[in-house]
C-alpha positions as CSV (number, residue, x, y, z in Angstrom):
1,T,45.9,-9.6,84.6
2,P,46.2,-5.8,84.6
3,G,43.1,-3.4,84.7
4,V,40.6,-2.1,87.4
5,W,38.6,-4.8,88.8
6,G,35.8,-3.7,90.7
7,L,34.8,-6.6,93.9
8,L,31.3,-5.6,94.9
9,G,28.9,-7.1,98.3
10,A,27.3,-6.0,101.1
11,N,28.6,-6.5,104.7
12,G,29.8,-10.0,105.2
13,A,30.1,-11.0,101.4
14,G,33.6,-12.2,101.9
15,K,35.5,-9.7,100.2
16,T,38.0,-8.4,103.5
17,T,38.7,-12.2,104.0
18,L,39.4,-13.0,99.9
19,M,41.4,-9.9,100.2
20,R,43.2,-10.6,103.1
21,M,44.4,-13.9,101.5
22,I,45.2,-12.5,98.5
23,A,47.8,-10.7,101.0
24,G,49.1,-13.5,102.2
25,I,47.6,-12.7,105.7
26,M,45.4,-15.6,105.7
27,Q,45.3,-19.0,104.4
28,P,42.7,-20.5,102.6
29,S,41.7,-23.5,103.6
30,S,41.5,-24.9,100.3
31,G,42.9,-23.5,97.2
32,Q,45.6,-21.4,96.2
33,V,45.9,-18.0,95.8
34,I,48.5,-17.9,92.1
35,Y,50.8,-15.0,91.0
36,D,52.2,-15.2,87.5
37,G,51.9,-19.2,87.4
38,V,53.3,-19.4,91.3
39,P,51.5,-19.9,94.5
40,I,52.4,-16.9,96.3
41,Q,53.5,-18.8,99.7
42,T,56.5,-19.9,97.1
43,L,56.9,-16.2,96.3
44,G,57.5,-15.1,99.4
45,E,59.1,-11.9,99.5
46,Q,59.3,-11.5,95.6
47,Y,55.8,-11.6,96.0
48,R,55.5,-8.8,98.1
49,D,58.0,-6.9,96.5
50,V,54.8,-6.0,93.8
51,F,52.1,-6.3,96.4
52,G,50.1,-2.9,97.5
53,Y,47.6,-3.1,100.1
54,L,45.2,-1.0,101.6
55,P,43.1,-2.4,104.2
56,Q,39.9,-1.5,105.5
57,E,41.9,0.0,108.7
58,F,45.5,0.8,108.8
59,G,47.6,1.1,111.9
60,F,49.5,3.8,112.9
61,H,51.3,5.2,115.6
62,Q,49.6,8.5,117.2
63,E,53.1,10.6,116.7
64,F,53.7,9.8,113.2
65,T,53.1,13.0,110.8
66,V,51.9,12.4,107.5
67,K,55.6,12.4,106.0
68,D,57.3,10.3,108.4
69,Y,54.8,7.5,108.3
70,L,55.4,6.9,104.6
71,A,59.1,6.9,105.1
72,Y,58.7,4.6,108.0
73,V,56.6,2.0,105.4
74,A,59.1,2.7,102.7
75,A,61.5,1.2,105.0
76,L,59.9,-1.3,105.6
77,K,59.1,-1.6,102.0
78,G,62.7,-1.5,101.4
79,L,62.8,1.6,99.2
80,P,66.4,3.4,98.8
81,K,66.4,6.9,101.0
82,R,66.8,8.9,98.3
83,Q,64.5,7.2,96.2
84,S,61.6,7.0,98.7
85,W,61.6,10.7,99.3
86,R,61.1,11.4,95.8
87,R,58.5,8.9,95.7
88,I,56.9,10.3,98.8
89,H,56.6,13.7,97.4
90,E,55.3,12.4,94.1
91,L,52.6,10.5,95.5
92,L,51.3,13.1,98.4
93,E,51.4,15.4,96.0
94,R,49.1,12.9,93.5
95,V,46.6,12.5,96.3
96,S,46.4,16.2,97.5
97,L,47.9,15.8,101.2
98,L,51.2,18.1,100.3
99,D,50.4,21.1,102.1
100,V,49.4,18.8,105.5
101,C,52.6,16.8,105.2
102,N,53.9,17.4,108.7
103,K,50.9,17.2,110.8
104,K,50.0,14.3,112.8
105,I,47.9,11.6,111.0
106,S,45.8,11.3,114.6
107,K,44.7,14.9,113.4
108,L,43.6,14.6,110.0
109,S,40.2,13.8,108.9
110,G,38.4,10.3,107.8
111,G,39.2,11.0,104.2
112,M,42.4,12.5,104.4
113,R,43.9,9.1,106.3
114,R,42.3,7.1,104.1
115,R,44.4,8.9,101.3
116,V,47.1,9.0,103.8
117,G,46.8,4.9,103.2
118,I,46.7,5.0,99.4
119,A,49.4,6.6,99.2
120,Q,51.4,4.0,101.5
121,A,49.7,1.3,99.2
122,L,51.4,2.7,96.1
123,L,55.2,3.5,97.4
124,N,56.4,0.3,95.9
125,D,54.6,0.8,92.5
126,P,53.1,-2.2,92.6
127,E,52.0,-4.4,90.1
128,V,48.5,-5.9,92.1
129,L,47.3,-2.8,94.0
130,I,44.2,-3.6,96.9
131,L,41.9,-1.0,97.9
132,D,39.8,-2.5,100.8
133,D,36.7,-0.2,101.0
134,S,38.9,2.8,99.7
135,S,35.7,5.3,99.2
136,S,34.3,4.8,102.9
137,A,35.4,7.9,104.0
138,L,35.8,9.6,101.4
139,D,32.8,12.0,99.3
140,Y,31.7,10.7,96.1
141,R,33.5,13.6,94.1
142,T,37.0,12.7,95.7
143,D,36.3,9.0,95.2
144,A,35.4,9.4,91.8
145,S,38.5,11.8,91.1
146,L,41.3,9.1,93.3
147,R,39.8,6.0,91.0
148,R,40.3,8.2,87.8
149,A,44.0,9.1,88.8
150,I,44.6,5.6,90.2
151,A,43.4,4.0,87.0
152,R,45.5,6.8,84.7
153,N,48.6,6.1,86.2
154,Y,48.6,2.2,86.9
155,R,47.5,1.1,83.7
156,E,50.2,-1.9,84.0
157,T,48.9,-2.8,87.5
158,A,46.1,-5.4,88.2
159,L,44.0,-3.3,90.4
160,V,41.1,-4.7,92.3
161,L,38.7,-1.9,94.1
162,V,36.8,-3.4,97.0
163,A,33.0,-1.5,97.2
164,Q,30.0,-1.7,99.1
165,R,28.7,1.3,96.9
166,V,27.5,0.2,93.3
167,S,28.4,4.3,92.2
168,S,32.4,2.7,93.6
169,V,32.2,0.1,90.3
170,M,29.4,1.6,87.8
171,G,31.9,2.6,85.1
172,M,34.0,-0.6,85.3
173,S,33.9,-3.5,82.6
174,R,35.4,-6.2,85.4
175,I,33.4,-5.8,88.2
176,L,33.1,-9.1,90.5
177,V,29.9,-9.6,92.8
178,M,30.5,-11.5,96.0
179,D,27.2,-13.1,98.3
180,N,27.6,-15.4,101.3
181,G,31.5,-16.5,100.3
182,R,31.1,-17.2,96.3
183,C,31.1,-15.1,93.0
184,V,28.0,-15.0,92.1
185,G,28.2,-12.2,89.1
186,Y,31.0,-11.0,86.6
187,G,30.6,-8.4,84.3
188,A,29.9,-4.1,83.5
189,H,27.0,-2.4,85.4
190,E,24.5,-3.5,82.5
191,E,25.4,-7.3,82.2
192,L,25.2,-7.5,86.0
193,L,21.8,-5.6,85.9
194,E,20.3,-8.5,84.1
195,T,21.8,-11.8,85.1
196,C,22.9,-10.9,88.8
197,A,19.9,-10.7,91.2
198,P,22.1,-9.4,94.4
199,Y,23.8,-7.0,92.0
200,R,20.2,-5.7,91.0
201,E,18.7,-5.8,94.7
202,T,21.8,-3.7,95.9
203,Y,21.5,-1.3,92.7
204,Q,17.6,-0.7,93.8
205,M,18.9,-0.3,97.4
206,Q,20.9,2.2,96.7
207,M,20.4,3.9,93.9
208,G,16.1,3.9,94.1
209,D,15.8,2.5,90.8
210,T,12.9,0.1,90.4
211,F,12.8,-2.9,87.7
212,S,9.7,-4.6,85.6
């Protein structure tokens, strides 16, 4: 459903595998991924038209500038050329990359590359948007600012933020906790501290708090 969902889990919990199945890149060994009541395999292109995805690592040609890469992705997504340039300019402004739009992505810092990845995921104004470990190369302030901007501008989008840091999901009312391939907790931060041992342990480790 629309709104911001946080998906939290340690390395190896199964977060990326789950997201790759939702993206249609991997096939589940059992069960189905359903969008609006229909399995995504049945929807095909219709699903890809409403889906945006930033994986942990996204590939790009070494010679691509930021602007050219986004134009290339827009063409792959079938956006009309005139519309795509307007959209690219808008997104570059939103993720604070307008001043480096003619630089090669290979020359950018890790945080800037991550913002390029976020921009490409938003190009088709998706109804389902997954940002996998999107804060990994960003400082906390930039991460929080980007999350607020995305949440504010995509209220009608089902947005899943995949994270390892508790701080990345603490303000959310819908947090899913994964451990060993299973969902072991769901709720807001305060609820999970009381009911979900893996969440509590992660919080203690990352935030330095203790509980009686």
